[in-house]
N, C-alpha and C positions, 0 to 999 in steps of 0.2 A: 505494502499499500503507500502509498507517497501524498507529501502534500509539499506544495511549492511554498517558500518559508517569504517574506515579503521583500526581503532585497535579492529575489530570483536565485538563493544558492544552491548548492545541492542539497537530497534528502535523503533521507533513510528511512528503512523499515526495522520494529522489531518484534519478532514474532513468537509467539511462546509454542517452546516444542515439546515432544512427550518424554518426562514428564517436565523438561525444561523451554521457557520461551523460547522465539528467536532476534536477531535483529538484522537491519537492515540499509545498504546505502548506494546512491547512484550518483551517478557523475550531476553537471547543473544541468543540461538542457534535456535530461533523461525522464522519462515515466516508469519506477520499475516495473511495474502492473506490464506497461505497456512491454518493458524489456522480457519480462516473463514468459508472456506471448507466443514473444518471434523468436524467443528460447539467443538472441544475441550472447558470445560467448565471452564479451567484452563487459557487460555492467552486470553485475549479477548482484541481487537485489539483498540478497541475507549476509547479513555482516557478527552474526552473534548469537546467543543463547543465555539467558537466565533466568532461573527458579522463578518458578510461580509465587513463592511466598516474597522474594526477594523483586516484584512489581507492586508488593504492598509498606516494605519496612526498607528498604535500603535505594534501589534502582525505578521508582515508577513514576508517573509521569510528572513532568517538568522536573529532573530528578537527571542527573549526566550521566549516562551509565561509560566507565571507561574501558574500552578494549583496547586487546595489546600497541591499536595506531592509531586508533580515532577515538573522539568522546562524539556522543548519540546519547540526546534528550528523546524520552519517551512523548508523543502526543498525548492531543487530547481526547476524548472520547465522542468527538463529530468527526474526529478523522476511523475511529477503531469501524465506526459503521462499513465504511467500503471495503473495508475485510470481510466482517459478516455476509454482507449480500455476496462474495463470490462463493459462499461454502452453498452446497447442494441441503444441507440441513439445517434448521434454523439452531440460533446460537443455545449452549446449555448454560440452564438455569438452576441454580441454589434457592430449595424453597427453607427459610427459616423467617417466619413471621415475627420475630420478637425482636431481630435483628434487623428487617426491616424496617420497623417500626420506629427505630432507635436513630435508624439513616437517613429517612424521613424528616425527623426533628432536627437535624441535621442540615438537610437540603433542601426539604421541601416534599411537600405529595404527591411532585410529579416523578417522583423515583418510583418506580415498579417494581423494577423487576433488580437482584443478585447475579450477576454475569460472570460465568468463569472466561480465563482469557483468550483469545484464541490459541490454538497452539497446532504444532507440526508436527511430522512425523521425525525421530531421530537416528532413524533404519534404511541406512543407504539403499536403497530399491521401492523404500517404502515412497519416498517422499515424491510428492505431487508441486514442482513447483507453479505450476499453473493457480491451487490453489491453496500451497501451505502456505503463504506470506502470511505475519503473525501481524506482533506489535508497531504500528506507524513510528515513527521517529526521525529527526533530523539531526546533519551535523553540527554540531554546538561545542563550540563556539565555534564560529566561522573563521576566525580568523585563525592563521597555521604557522607556522614559525620553521623553515627547512634546518636541521641538522646541520648541516655541511657547512653554507654560507650562512645564517640567518636569518636571511630572506622572510620578512613581513609582512603577509600578504592574506587577502581572505578566496573561501572556494567557489565566491560568487565572479569575482571579475576572469576566470575563465584563463588565465594566463599562466601564474605566477607555479598554481600546481597543477597535476595532472591523475584522476582516480582511475585505481588498478583495482580490479578485482576479479578475478579471471577464475579459478576454479571453483565447481560448483559445491566442491566436496570440504574447501576450506574456509569459511567465512571470515575466519579469524584473519587471513592475510588479507583484506580490504586494507587499502592504504592511499594517500597520499601522495606523491614523488615531485620532487625538484627535478626535472627531467638537467640533463647532462651541469648541474651543478657545481662550479672549477671551487667552491671552499672560500674562504676570507680570506680578502686579500685589502691590507693595506696600499695606498696609492705609491707605487713605486715597485713593492712587491711583486715576485712571480707568483701566477694562480697554476693550483693545481690542475695537474690531468681531471676533465669535465666527466663527470658518474654521477647518475642516477641519485639522488640522496631524499630517505625518508623524511617527510612532515608531519610537528606532531603538533596539536594543541598550543596555542598561545594560551596561558594561564591566566589572566587577569580576565575579568568580573564587573560589572556595578551591580550593587543590589539595593534590594530597600525593604522594611518591615512590610510591605504591604504582599509581598509574594514576588513582585517582579523582579526580573532577571533581564541586563544589559550586555554586552559585547562591553569591551573599554573601548574608548572611544580614541585610541592611537595618536589619527593622523593631527586631530584638535590638537592631543597634550605636543605632541611635539613643536609644533607649530603655535602652544599657548592661544590657542582660540581662533587664530588668523591664516586664513588660508595660503598657502604656499608659493611663494613670490613665482617658480620654477618649472612650475604643472599641475597642472591638472588634478591629474590624479600618481601624485607621488609614490614611490615602491619607497618601504622604510626596513631598515634592518635590525636584528636587535643581537647585541652584544649583554654578554653574561660572564662577571668574575664574586670569587669569592671575597669574602671580606668581613672585619672582626662583627660587621651590623648586620651579618646574613648575606644571599645572595643580592651582588649591586647588579643591578639592569640598566641598560641604556638603548635609549631606540635613537636613530640617527636617518636621519631624510634623504635620499640618493641624490634628491633630484637642487635642496638647495643647502644639504650640509645640516641645516641644524639638527640639534641633540638635545637631548634629555630623559633625566632617571627617573626611574623608579621611586627609587627614596625619597624622592619626595613627596609622592603620591599616598606615603604612608607613616609622615612624620606628624608630628601636632600639630592642626588647623589645616592638615591636609582636607575636610572636609569643604573648608569654603575655594577649595580648589576643581572639589572635582564635579562635576556637572549635575544637576537635579536627574531625579527619577524620568523618567519619560511614561513610565506605565507598560510594560513591555511584558508580554507572556507568553515569551517563546514554544510553549510548549502547545499553544489554541494560534500561535502566528497571529498575533495581536495586540491593539495597543492600549491602552484602558485613561484614564487621566488621574494625575497623579501628583502631587505637590512634597510628595517626601524630599528627604536630600536625599544623593545616589550614597553608596558606600564602594569600598572597594572589597572584591570578594576574590579569594583564589580557586579557581577550580578542583573540583575537590573535598572545597572545605569541609567540618563535621559538619558548621551553620549554615550550609548552603541550603541542604535539603532537610526538612525535619516532615517525618508523613504523620499523615490523621489517620487511623483508623479505629475501627471498631471492632468487640468481638465477642461473638455468644459460643454456648454449649448448646449442640444440638441435642433438649433433652424434652422430653415430653412436657407438658403443660398440663396442673392438674384439671380436671374436669370445669367445663363454662359452659353455662345457660343462654349468655348473653350473645344475642346476633351480634349486638355493637363489638364484640370480644374477640369474636370468632369471624370478623368480617376479615380485618386484613390477613390473617390468617389463609384463607382461602382467596384474596386477591392477590397474595405471591404465587400462587399453582402457575404453570404455565398455561401461555394464549388457548393453545386447543385443548386445554384439559376445559377451561373456560366456556370455550366454543361449541364445547360437545354438549352440551346441558343445557333442555330446552324447556325444563318445567316444574313446577314439585317431584312429579312422579319420576327426574333424574336422581332421587338426591343417596337412592342406594349404589345410582352409578359413580357420585360425585364421591361418594364413603371411600371406593373402590380404588379408581382411579388417584387419587388424594392417597393413600396411600400405598399406589406405586411411585408417586412421585416425593416420597423422602416426607411426608405431611400426615404423623399418626395421632390419633385421639380424637377422632369425629365417629367414631363407631358407636362411642356411647351418645352423643348425640340425636335430641328427635329430629325429627325429620321438618319438621313444622319453623324447629329453628334456624336451622340447618336451611332451609329455604328462604327463610330472613334471613339470614348470613348473606348468604348465596347475590340475592337483592342488594343489597349494598354492598357488595367487593362489586360487583357490575355496575354499580351507579341505576340501577332499579328503583331504588329504595335510595331514602335520603337516612344518613348514619345518624342515631339516636344521639350522642354524644360524643365531644374532640376532645381528644388529651389535651394536656397544658405542654405545647412544645419546649419552651423555655425549662418548662422541669424536669421531663424526658432526656432532651441534650446534659444535663448536668447531674442527675440523678443518676449517681452507678443501680441502685437499687432496681432501676428498673429492666433493667438484664438480670441481674445479681436474684431478686427475688422469688421470680418461678425457679429457677433452679435453685433455688433454699427449697422451696416448697416438695420440691420431688425427691433432693438427697435426703433430705431428713426424715420423711416419712416410710418407714420399710412398706404399706400396703399399697404407697404410688412405686417407687420404683420397682418394687416389684413385682406389677399387674403391668407395666409397660416393659419392661426385663426381655430381651430374647430380641430385638428387631437385630435390623443388618449393622444399626445405628449403635445403640446404648445395649449395654447389659450389665449388672452391677447384681451384688448379691450382698447382703448384710456379715460380717463376720466379727464373733463373738469379741467381747473386748476383755485384754489379760487382766486378773485380777488387781495385777501391781497401778493399770492405770484409770480403773474405777471411782475412783475419788473424784476424779475431774471429766474425763471421756466418758461420754454416755453411748455414744456410736461411732462401727466404722461399719467404709463402706467400701468393697469392691470396687471400681468399677472396671470392667474389663473389656469395653467396647465402649467408645466413646469419640463423638463428631464434634467438634468446633470451627465454627463459622468465623469469617474475621471478612469484613468490606471496608473498602478504601472511600473515605469522606473527601480529602482534599491533602495538603501541603502548608506549609508554612515554609521562610528562609529566615535566617538569622537567628530567632528564637524560635522554643519549640512551642507546641501547642498544649496548652492541659487539659484539652475538654470543658474552660469555663466560657458560659455564652455571653464574658462582657469585652467579646473581642473576635465576634466572627467574621470582621472584613476580614481581619490578618491572615485567612483561612483561600489558598489561591482555587481559583474556578476551576471546573471541571471539564470545565465544557463553554462556547464563548458566551452564551444567553444566561449561563449562572443557575441553569438548572435540566441539570440530567435528568433522563430518562430510565437510567438504569445505572450500578456503580461496578465495576469490579472487583470480586468477588473469590475468596479458596475456601476451601473445605479440607481439613486434617485429620484424621481418626490418630487414634490412641488408648490410653490408659489413664488408672489413676487412683489416689486412695484419699477417702472423705473420712474427717473425723470431725465429731458431733460432740460439744462441751458443756457442760451441766449448766442450764439459764441461770440458775438458783445461786450457783457458786459466784458464775462471773456475774450477774449483778451487786452481790454483795459487796463486790472486790472491789467492782467500778466506782460503786460511791463512797470508800474511803480515798482512790485514787481522787475523787473530782475536788477535794477538797484538800490536798496536799497542797504547800509552796509550790510545789515542782509543775505540778502540771498549769499555773498559773503562768509559768518561767516559759511553759509549749505556747499557751495559748500565745501570747504577746509576741514571742519569734513567729509563732503563725501568721500574728496582724501585720508586721514590720514586713515579712518576706512576699507577701500577697501584695503589700503596699507595693512593692518597690518592682513589682513586675512592669512590661515594658507597653500593656494594656491599658489606655487613655481612660477609660472607665471603671479600673479595677478599685478604685477609690470607692463609687458607688455602690459598691456590693459590701455584705455581713460577710468578712472574712470568716466567720465564724459558726456561718453555715456550712461554709465547706471543710470545717475542720475533724476530721474522724476522732470517735468516740478512747475511751481508754480500752476498753475491749478489742480495740482493732489493733491498737499499737501491740499491745501482748501477743493476738493470736500472730497478728505479722509477725511479731520475732520468731516467735517459734515457728510459722512458715521456712523461716532463712533456716534459723538452726536446722529443719530435718529437709531440707534442700542439700544445704549442707555433707547432713550424714547419708540419706537418701544415695546422693551418685557414692560415695564409695560400697555400695550394698544393692545397687540397681542395675547396673550394667548401661547405665546411661551419663552421660558427663552430667557437671551441676546446667552446662549453659542452655541445657534439652530441656531440662524440668523449669516446668510456669507454675505461680500460685495462683488461683481466687479463695480468695480472703470472704466471709461470709458474715461478718460483724457491724452490728450496729441494735442499741438498746430499742424497747418499743416505742413508739411514738404515732400517739392516737390509734388510726386504723392497722400502722404498720405493726407485724409481731415481730421481736427482737429476733437476733441472729446470732450466732456464737459456732464457728466451725469453718475449717479450710478444707479445698481438693488439691492436690501436690499431683499433676499430671503431665504428661507426655506425648506429645501429635508428632506424626509426618506426613507430610503429603501424600507419601505412597498408599496407593488402594490397596496394601493388606496390612496398614498400620505399624503397632510396635509388640514389641515380643513378648512381652509379660514380666518384663521383668520387675515393676512398683507393685502388680497385682500377687506376688509369690508375698511382697514384704508387709502386708495386711494381712496375712495369717499371725493369730496371735503371742507367738511368743519373739516372732521375726518382727512384731510392730513394736511390742514392748522392748527387746534390745536397740530399737533404733531410735525412739521414741528418748528413752532413757539414756542410754549414749550421749545423743544430740545433747539435752539438758545438762552432761555431765561436763560437756566440753564447751556448752557456752559458759560455767561461771567463771571460765579463764579466760583470757587473755594477755599477748604478749603484749601489750603497750595500755597492762594495769599498770598502777593507779589510776592514770591519766584518763584510760577510759571507762572505767567504771565512776567517776566522778564529775564525767561531764554533760554540761545542763549549757543550754545558752542563759545568756546574762544581758544584761544592759542593751544594747544594738544590733546584736548576735541577733542572726535569725534562720540559724540550721536549724535541720525539724527533724534531730534525731540527737538521745543521750547517748547513751554507753549503747554505743557501735560503732564500728568503724573498719576497716575494710581486713583485720585480721581476724574477726568475729563473727561478724555477723553479713557482711556485703556482700550480695551476690550479683554476676550479670544483669546488666540491662534487659534481656531475653527473658530472663526469669521471675526478675520483680514487678509490679504493678503499680507501685510507687516513684519506681527508680532511685531506692534507697533511699526512702525516707519514713517515717513515722514507725522507730525503731528503737526498742531501747531493752537494754537485759535486764536493768532492774525491774522493771514489767515483769518479767517470765520468772525470776528467781530472788532469794533475799541476797544483794550484794551487798558486798563490806562499804559504806561510803557513809558521807556526811550528811546532819537529819536535813538537810537543806535540799539534797535531790533526793534524799529515800525515798522509797515506796515501797507496798509491798507485795511481792511474788506472787503471780498470779497459779506458775505449777511450781513453786515448791512444794508442795504439798506431795508431789509425785517423785520428788528427791529423796532417794536413800538415806540415811542417820550418815553422818560422815562424809556425802558426797563435796560438801565445801570444802 
């Protein structure tokens, strides 16, 4: 698939492969789709492959994908449609109503589907080049630098560099070359023998907090905003030296010989010398209004792209009688299924088709209620009630509460267990854990669905609804009809804790001086965020309760311990914390799920489920607690707590004792404190009772 950029540059295609999506690129004048149709050997469209999960978390829409010789940016969803239209079958969709509701809360009711990325066969002999193009993209940045002579030019000028991609089975060899480069030579120096040299992306960009990204204005920078007096389209060269201040880069105009270095763009006060943001979204091939000051950005910098995703476990919901509650679930079914139902007499068929498409739990719904829900889902009736979109967007209980309802109720997870996506069994609780652990569930089959809803630049977006304008749109209109989604399968262990003990402990912590220090640190942290409206929101409404801190801390201890016994690395294990006090009609929750999932259709190997056995789980929990009582940075760690103007959001926690990889922690290693798990030796100003100290045997400290 192809999209011509605003400056008529070359474009590229990233396509999904099985199981990894694919990337593609072409020369300036060429259309990769037409090129595939004509089978011209010089202009291959595919340039690489990425995993489906990478499209959501590391190399998605609007990011820059570093290939061996190119840098490619995946396009927005408008351009994905051309790939889907080329295929004989409709796009693959994922049915997960709860997740779709949350996506709609973020992006609007226009979103009707969760789609899998288009993929292509990875096996030689099974590839169909006419239909196997995948994710569309473009060469970005368009400015390239010759590795031999330092020539700085654009892909679009058609003169500086030549595109080469001739091997249909080696897309990684796609590259731009400077033909017959004679190397760098000062005036009077002997030139080297001409030979072709690879061109690599020039690494400087301009970004802003609104998510815009643009090319660095090299020509204007060298000439200090003026036109070159010697040429209309001057050619530039880039030189680089090592210095005590880091790489020293200088650009020289070959026409007028003016020079300027990049250290000037990184020094104090450089913002006044850089241009204002032009509002460019390269992934949409469009410009928007923007008044932000442009900021220098390096290609591949960690803050260039932050993914904004939402995820949900594909667990059966508790039985629902309301047509309004059932309507979103029915609406998430594929369109052919909905079009096959023509009246109330088709409700039995709807139940059968829904089960075949991954929507379980409709078997016990009365046909009258189901028909009302079907009419609401298809627009034949008006929905009775509307959810609070802002609340659904920011409240984690929107996704977690239904999962807690199933996992904490043996009758429910037993009733729904046995499907292709979900199987769970209760396990006996070891006697040593009984004072606090009231339930253990071995989740043998588990499906997790992930949806991509946008991205930010410069600063990450933590799903608070006070700065939605910072999230870059996925389509030119900002109202997508679908979003990319993936599904992972795996296993997990669920632990439920005694609510009475947890509530009593929590009441004690709430009046402790250290808890007020945490609350004040959270307020400071919230007010110091880049969002301009953060000051208008009550930070206490986003502050997790003491039980969350304690259960979250135990979760990290278990992840580190289970990684040594389950056969999975700690980065492969993820947590899901169910911890909130009773609030009106919302019942309390106190539990956690440690799981591992894989995009492979066969799921995982059973190492976590094995640890759910009573004796093995007893050993894992007690060993994790024992290790947590000690830290190589104690007593500094055990006494740590924010004070004054400090705004860090953890107590007795550090890389030595608690922190895990960001793929494992749902809060990026915040809201952790070992003192809330067991009674550590600490001064009275930071002391708290340990919720799980009752599980430690005498003399464990």
